[in-house]
N, C-alpha and C positions, 0 to 999 in steps of 0.2 A: 693461570691454572686451567687445565683442560678437563672438560666434563663431557661425557657421552653416556647414554643409557647402556648399561651392561647387564645382560640377562644372566640367568643361571646356566652358565656355559662350562660347568665343572667337568664335563666329559672331555673337553678338548685337551686339558693337561693329562688326563687319564690315558688317552689313546696315542699321544705323541711319542713315537719310537725313540726320539733323540732328546727328550726332556727340553725341547726348545720353547715350549709354551709353559708359562708358570702363572700362578695366581697367588696374590697376597692380600691380606686385609691389614689395615693400619689406620692410625689417627690421621685424618686429613690435614690436621694442623701441621704435620711434618712437611707437607708439600707447599705450604704457602710461600716459602722463601726460595727453596733450592730446586724445586721441580722444573724441568723444561716445560715450556708452554704447550708442547705437543703431548705431554704425558697424560694419559687418559685414566680416569678412575670414576667410580660412581658409588653412591651409598649401597652398602651390602644389605641384603634382605635376610631376615632371620633373627628371632629373639635370642638365639644362642650366642650371638655376638654382641660386643659392647655397642650401646646406642651411638649413633652418629659416625661409626666406623665406615670406611670406604674399602672397596675392593678394586683391584686392577688385574687385568689379564695382559701379559706382556710376552712378546715373541723375541727370542734371541736372533737378530737378523742374520748374523753370519754363521749360525749353526743350524738353521732350518734347512732341510734337504729338499723341501718342496714336494713331499710325498702325497700331500692332499688329504690325509686321513682326518685332519681337524676339520676341513671343509665338509667332508663326508658325514661326520658325526654332528656337525653344528645343527642345533634344533630350530634355529630362527630363520625362517624363509621369507623372502620378499614376494608378497602375493601379486605384485604388479609386474615383477620381472622373474619369470620362471627360471630356475637354475641359480638365481642369486640368493645368497644367504648373508647373515650378519658377518660371516667371515668368508673371504674369497681370495683366490690365488691371483696375484698380479706380478708383473715383472718388477724386480728390485732395482729401481733406478738409483743413481748416485745420491740425489737429494734425499730420497726416502731412506736409503741405507744410513746416511749420516744422521738423519733425524732419529731413526730407531736405535742407532748405536748409543746416542745420548739417553734415550728413554730407557734402554736396557741397563746402561751403567747406573742410572739413577734408581731403577727398580732393584738392582742387586744390593744397593746400600741401605734400602729400607729394612728395618728390623724384622726378623722372622717372628710370627705370632707364637705365643707360648703353647707348645705342642701338648703340654700336660692338661690344657684346657679344651683340647679338641677331642671329639668323639671319633675314635678310629673305625667305628662301624658305619660311619656315614661318609660316602664317597666325596661329597662336597667339601667336607672338613679335612679329610685325608689329603685332598689335592691342595690344601693350603700349607702342607708341610714341605720342607725342603727336600728335593730328591738328592740322594747321595750317589746317584748314577746318572751321568749326563754326557751328552755330545759324543757318543760312541762312533766308531767307524763302521757300524753295521749298515747294511743296505738300506736305501730309502724305503720306508714303509715296513721295516722288519717286523715280523710277527713275534719275535722272542723278547725284544728289549722292553716293551711295556710291562711285562711281568717282573723283570729285574728292577725297573725303576720303582714300581709299586712296592716291592719288597724293601727297597732301600728307603722309601718314605716311611714305611711302617716300623722297620727294625734296624735301619742302617747304622744308627749310632752305637749299636752293640752287636753287629753281625760279624761272624767269622765264616769265611766262605772257602770251600774246597771246590774248585772249578775244573771239571774234566776238560781235556783238550777237545777242541771243536770250535765252532763259530763263536760261542760265548767266551772262549779263552782268547780268541784272536782279537775281537773288538773289545774284550774286557782287559786285555793286557798288551795293548799295542805300544809297548815301551819305546821311548822313555816317558811317554804320557800314559794316562789311564783315565777312563771315564768314572772310575770309583773315586769319590772325593770325600772331604770332611766338612763338618759344619763350623760355625764360629767358635765353638768350644774346643775344636781340634779333634772331635770324635767322628769316626766314619768306619765303614766296613774294612775288616782285615781280609784282604783277598789273596788267595794262593791258587796256583795251578798245578795239577798233577796229570798223569796219563790216563788214557781210556781204562786201562786194565786195573788200576788201583785207586782211582779217585774216591770211591765209596769208603774204602778202608782208610784212606788218607783223612777224610772228613770225620770218620769215627774216631780216629786217633786224636783229632782236635777236641772232640767232645770229652773223651776220657781225660785228656790233659787239663782241660778247663775245670772239670769236676774235681780232679785231684787237687789242683791249685786252690779251688774254692774251699774244699774241706780243710786243707792245710791252713789257709788264712783264718778259718773259723777256730781251728785248734789253737793257733797263736793268739787269737783274740781272747780265748778263754784263759790261756796261760798269763796273759797280761792284764786280766780283769782287775787284780788288786790295785794296779797303778792307773786304771782308767775309770771313767764315769760308768757306774754300773748300769744306769738307765740307757746310756748310749750303746753299751755292749749288748744288752738285751734287745734293743731296737734293731741293731744291725743283724743279729742272729735270727730274729723272728719277723723280719720285714716281709710285708706282702708286696711282691714285685710283679703282680699280675697285670698291671696296666701302666700307662705312661706316668701318671701321678705318683704311683708307688716307686717306680724306678727313679724318678726325679728326687723324691724324698730320700731314697737310699744313697744317691750320689751326694746329697747334702750331708748325710750322716758320715759318709766316708771322708768328706772334707773336714768335718769336726774331728774325726778320728786322727787324721793326719796331723792336725794341730796339737792334739794331745800326745801323739807319738814323738813329736819333736822335743817334748819336755822330758822324755825318758832316755836314760843312758843304757838301757838294756840292749844287748845284741839282738834279742828277739824283736824289739821294737824296730830296729833297722831292717830286719827280715820281713816284718809285716808291712813296712812301708813299700816294699817292692811288690807285695801281693794284695794290697788293700783294694785295688780296683776289681779284684776277683770276687769281692763281696757283692758286686752288682751283677745281676743275671745277664748271661751271654746267650746269644742266639746263633746256633751253629747250622749252616746251610751247605748242603752238598748239591751242586748244580752241574748239569750237563745236558746233552742232547739225546735223541733216541738211539743213535749209534752206540753211545756209551751205555745207556740204561737198559735198552732192550737186547743189545748184542754183546759187545766186547767186555763191558763192565758189569754184565748182569749177575755173574756169580758173586761179585763183591757187593753189589746192591742188595741181593737176596740175603747175604750174610748180615748186612747192616739192618735190614728189616727184621731179621730174626733175633737181633741182639737185644732188643728192648730198650736201647739207649735213646736219649732225648735228642734226636737229630731230625732236621727238616730236609727233605729231598725234593728238589724242583727239577722236573724233566721238561725241557723245552722241546716238545715233540713236533718236528718238521716232517716226520714220516719219511725221512730220507737222510743219508749222510750228506749234509749240506756243505760243510766246509771243504770236503775233499772232492767236490765235483758232482754230487748228486747220485751216489750209488744207493742201491736197494738196501734197506735195513729190515729187521723183523717188524718194524712199525709201519712199513710201506703197505698200503692197502692193496687188495686184490685188483688187478686190472690197471694199476698205475704204471706208466712207463718211467724207468729210471735206468741208470747205468747198471749193467749186469741183468737188466730185465727189459731189454729193448722190445721184446714181444709182449710186454705187460707182465706184472708179477702174478704168478699162477696160484699163490696161496693167500690165505686171509691174514689180516693184521693180528699180531699177538696181543692178547688182552692183559696188559700189565696190571691194570686196576684189579681185576678179578684175582690174579695171582697174589697180589699184596693183601687183599681182603681175606684170603684164606688163612692168614695168620691170626686174625680176629683181634689182635691187640695193636694194630697199626692204623693210624688215621690215613684215609685215602680220599683224594678228591680228583675229579676230572673236570677241567674248566676251559672256558673259551671266553675271554673278556668281551669280544665283539658280539657274542651271542647273548651273554647275561653278565654284565659287569658287577652287579651286586653279589652274585653268587661267587664270582672270582674273589672279591674282597673278603667275603665270609670265609671262604676256604683258606686263604692265607692267614687270617686271624685265628681260626680254629686250629689249623695245623701247627702254628707257632706256639699256641697255648697248651697243646697236648703234650703231656709228660711221657713221651715215648717216641718211637719212630713215626714220622709222618711223610706222606708221599703226595705231591701235587703233580699231576700230569697236565701240562698246559698246551693246548692246541696252538700251533705257531706257523701260520702260512709263510711260505718261503719262496724266494725268487726262483729257486730251482724247479718249482712247479710249472714255470712257464707263463704265469699270469702277472699282470701289472699289479703291484701291491697296493695301489690306491683302492683296489677292490677288496682289501684284506678283511674288512668287517662283513661284507656280504658273503665272502667265502666262509667265514666262521659261522655266520648265521645259517647258511645253507647246509653246512656240515652237521649242525645240530638238528635242524628241522627235518633233514632227510633220515636221521637216525644213525648217520655215520659216527657222530661224536656225541653220545648222550652225556649230559651233565649230571654229576652225582657227587655226594659226600658221604663217606662212611666214617662215623665217629663212635668208637667203642664206649665213650663216656655215656652215650644215650642209654645203654643197657642198664646203667645204675638207676635210671628213672623208670625202667620198665618199657622203654621205647625201642623200636627197631633201630639199630645203628645206621642202617642204609637209608639215605634220602635221595630220591631221584628228582633232580631239579629241572629237567626238561620234559616237555610234553611228548606224547607218542608221535612218531614220524608223520608229518603232514605234507611233505614235499616228496615227489617221486625221486628215487635215487638217481634216475636218469637225468633229472634236472641238475642235481648236484654235480655228477660227473661231467655232464655236458658243458658246465660252466668253467671247467678247469682243463688247461692244456695237457697236463700230465695224463689225463684220462682220454680226452677227446682225440688226441693225436693217434691213438691206437686204432680208431675207426678208419683212418686213412691208410694204415699199413696192414692191419690184421682184423678186418671187419668181423669175421666170424668169431674169432677169439674175444674180441671186444664185447660182442653181444652176449656170449656165453659167460664171461666174467661179470658183466653187468647184472644178468639174471641171478647169478649166484650171490653177488653182493647185495642186491635188493632184498633177497630172502634172508640173508644173514643179518642185515641191519635190523630188520623187523623182529627176527627171532632173538637177536641180541638185546634189543630194547625190552621185549616181552620178558626175557629171563631176568633182567634187572628189575623190572616192574614187579614180577612175582616175588623176588627176594625182598624188595622194599615193602611189600604188602604183608609179609609174614609177621605174626605176633610172637614176641619172645615167650619162651616157656615160663611157666609160673615159678619154677625153681630159680630162673635167672632173675625174676622180679624180687624174690626174697633175698 
């Protein structure tokens, strides 16, 4: 049995773009007979877990792309050897590969911890859940995929996804394989792809269909009540499915319902059998990049925001048309060089968050996990729990920017600290308690905008070709970023009217 001190390294599974790093907690007794000698685990810290349980962090050796983001985020440093951490990149030699293949295979067969007992608002515990998005063909260090993996860990066993064409549809649907997968119970995301111009409407149609099926299942349940257990029917119809425990309990009730339906000869019972799973809450997600959300599909997205329907929209904002070669989009910031903007984009980035907030009944969040991971987690949980349209705009550094994505986290952090990407959450439910619905989750700009743009090739290359324009754009963007933040800060500081409190 192998032991080694394992620190609280929950951030490493969080940042891994390819779900190659996993963590599990388990009864160490399971490892006494079958575990490879090299399999490492250690007692888990925290009163929230069963006493004497162990935790293991394991890497899938053949699926790691070597992006280095796990090393970058690793909090444990060797004081005697600068640059060395608890996790370090090394060549994958054949003996090490074979050893880790055995460890990975053993890790996979360990049982998953009961997710209904985990707190989804705590990153350490969320990272113990099985990702249902894994080993995609995205670029090494991709800025988009950590958000998808997180969503799959939180809601994957009940997700229906409408995915706009773009990078996320290419690495998400590189058929005949797919990174979207299922758990031991056979549950996983239902993934579908549509075009730029109609993906929002496509996802809205999923929501309407799911709601119709759920209502019809409830009607059938009422019609069959005389032949069913009354208490079971009431429990199914009145179930609180706001958390993992509630959803688990509802699934157990559906199993009981199916057993009772087999005893009925009614045609309605056969019909309800086909719809019984619709009594469990579904989570509908509309996903795409900024080329879809800001540009080609914006009309449809705006229609969905105005619909009032319970859909979750995730915009993976790379600030450029990434999949088609890096063309300018309306999300591209002023002064950035991209195809069709070889001399730098002359206009400012479109403020999609402000547009969505103008509806006042839409949940809106702007996140960057590399700048504030807990804020990202909160936004996903709040958006999914909101009974209405929700929009998450996720900052997603891209290889099209010209930078090595091993610096992904620093890029996100600089974007936030310079004021280029303020972190915010707008939750209409806060008005009910008399609070301002807008919360600004990042501090005022503390880094010069010049430092942010100087660290990224997409901006700095303009200084070599159009120096005067580069300086002019920089000055305008510096002023805009500060005014932009101040405007959000003023809105977040407003007190709701007394009428709204009543």
